[in-house]
ROTOR-578990 format. One record per residue: z, x, y negated of N, C-alpha, C in turn; residue in one letter. Coordinates in steps of 0.2 Angstrom, whole numbers, plus 5000, padded with zeros to 4 digits. Layout:
N
PT;Z;X;Y;Z;X;Y;Z;X;Y;a $
...
//
This chain:
67
PT;6098;6022;5005;6093;6019;5002;6094;6019;4995;m $
PT;6092;6020;4990;6094;6020;4983;6093;6012;4982;s $
PT;6097;6012;4976;6096;6004;4973;6091;6002;4970;t $
PT;6086;6006;4969;6080;6005;4964;6073;6004;4970;n $
PT;6077;6007;4977;6070;6002;4984;6071;5996;4984;d $
PT;6063;5993;4983;6062;5988;4982;6064;5984;4989;a $
PT;6064;5988;4994;6067;5983;5000;6073;5982;4999;s $
PT;6079;5984;4996;6084;5981;4995;6085;5977;4986;e $
PT;6080;5975;4984;6080;5969;4980;6078;5962;4981;k $
PT;6081;5957;4978;6082;5951;4979;6082;5945;4972;i $
PT;6075;5942;4970;6075;5940;4965;6076;5931;4966;l $
PT;6083;5930;4964;6084;5923;4964;6082;5919;4957;l $
PT;6080;5914;4959;6077;5910;4954;6078;5902;4956;v $
PT;6082;5899;4950;6084;5891;4949;6085;5890;4942;d $
PT;6084;5882;4942;6085;5882;4935;6092;5878;4933;d $
PT;6097;5878;4940;6104;5878;4939;6108;5884;4940;e $
PT;6111;5886;4934;6114;5893;4934;6119;5894;4941;p $
PT;6123;5887;4940;6127;5887;4947;6125;5890;4953;n $
PT;6121;5886;4955;6118;5890;4959;6116;5894;4963;v $
PT;6112;5898;4956;6112;5906;4956;6118;5911;4958;l $
PT;6125;5908;4954;6130;5911;4955;6131;5910;4960;l $
PT;6132;5905;4964;6133;5906;4974;6131;5909;4977;g $
PT;6122;5911;4976;6119;5913;4980;6121;5922;4977;y $
PT;6121;5923;4972;6124;5932;4970;6130;5933;4973;e $
PT;6134;5929;4973;6140;5929;4976;6141;5930;4987;r $
PT;6136;5928;4988;6135;5926;4994;6131;5934;4996;l $
PT;6128;5937;4992;6123;5943;4992;6123;5949;4988;l $
PT;6126;5948;4985;6127;5955;4980;6130;5959;4984;h $
PT;6135;5960;4989;6139;5965;4995;6134;5970;4998;n $
PT;6127;5964;5000;6122;5968;5005;6116;5969;5001;q $
PT;6113;5967;4995;6109;5968;4993;6108;5970;4983;f $
PT;6103;5971;4983;6104;5971;4974;6100;5966;4973;t $
PT;6104;5960;4968;6101;5956;4966;6097;5956;4958;t $
PT;6095;5951;4958;6093;5950;4950;6092;5942;4949;s $
PT;6095;5939;4944;6093;5931;4943;6089;5930;4937;t $
PT;6086;5923;4938;6082;5921;4933;6083;5913;4932;a $
PT;6085;5911;4926;6086;5904;4925;6079;5901;4922;v $
PT;6074;5900;4928;6068;5895;4927;6061;5901;4928;g $
PT;6058;5897;4928;6051;5901;4931;6047;5904;4925;g $
PT;6049;5905;4919;6047;5909;4913;6052;5914;4915;a $
PT;6057;5914;4915;6063;5921;4918;6063;5924;4921;a $
PT;6058;5921;4929;6056;5925;4934;6049;5927;4934;a $
PT;6046;5926;4930;6040;5930;4929;6042;5935;4923;l $
PT;6044;5935;4920;6048;5942;4917;6052;5945;4919;a $
PT;6055;5944;4924;6060;5948;4930;6055;5951;4933;a $
PT;6051;5948;4935;6046;5951;4940;6041;5958;4936;l $
PT;6040;5955;4929;6037;5962;4925;6041;5968;4923;q $
PT;6046;5966;4921;6052;5972;4918;6055;5974;4925;s $
PT;6058;5971;4933;6063;5973;4936;6058;5975;4942;n $
PT;6053;5973;4944;6049;5973;4951;6048;5978;4954;g $
PT;6044;5981;4959;6043;5975;4963;6049;5972;4967;p $
PT;6051;5966;4969;6056;5964;4975;6054;5962;4978;f $
PT;6059;5964;4985;6056;5962;4992;6057;5954;4995;a $
PT;6060;5951;4992;6061;5943;4992;6063;5940;4985;v $
PT;6059;5935;4984;6060;5930;4980;6062;5925;4983;v $
PT;6068;5922;4981;6072;5915;4983;6072;5910;4978;l $
PT;6067;5906;4979;6066;5902;4973;6068;5895;4973;s $
PT;6070;5891;4968;6069;5882;4969;6062;5881;4968;d $
PT;6060;5876;4974;6053;5875;4970;6051;5870;4966;m $
PT;6058;5863;4964;6057;5859;4958;6060;5862;4953;k $
PT;6056;5864;4948;6059;5865;4940;6058;5863;4934;m $
PT;6059;5863;4930;6054;5861;4925;6049;5867;4920;p $
PT;6044;5863;4916;6040;5868;4916;6036;5872;4920;q $
PT;6038;5877;4924;6034;5881;4931;6038;5880;4935;i $
PT;6033;5876;4942;6038;5875;4948;6038;5883;4950;d $
PT;6042;5884;4957;6045;5890;4962;6038;5893;4964;g $
PT;6034;5889;4965;6027;5892;4968;6024;5898;4965;i $
//
């Protein structure tokens, strides 16, 4: 599969950058990962880099929640 295949892409969303770094370290060898700090950045990533096979999101974030 190519790295542009949506089945390999995961969007990681959290309002704490250190949490995102941890997830990225765990997953980067197996999947193409993108990170977004907060809900607004996640929506922008979905528009510019989507589609994603999986979105792993923190539920409680300021301004925009993970839902």
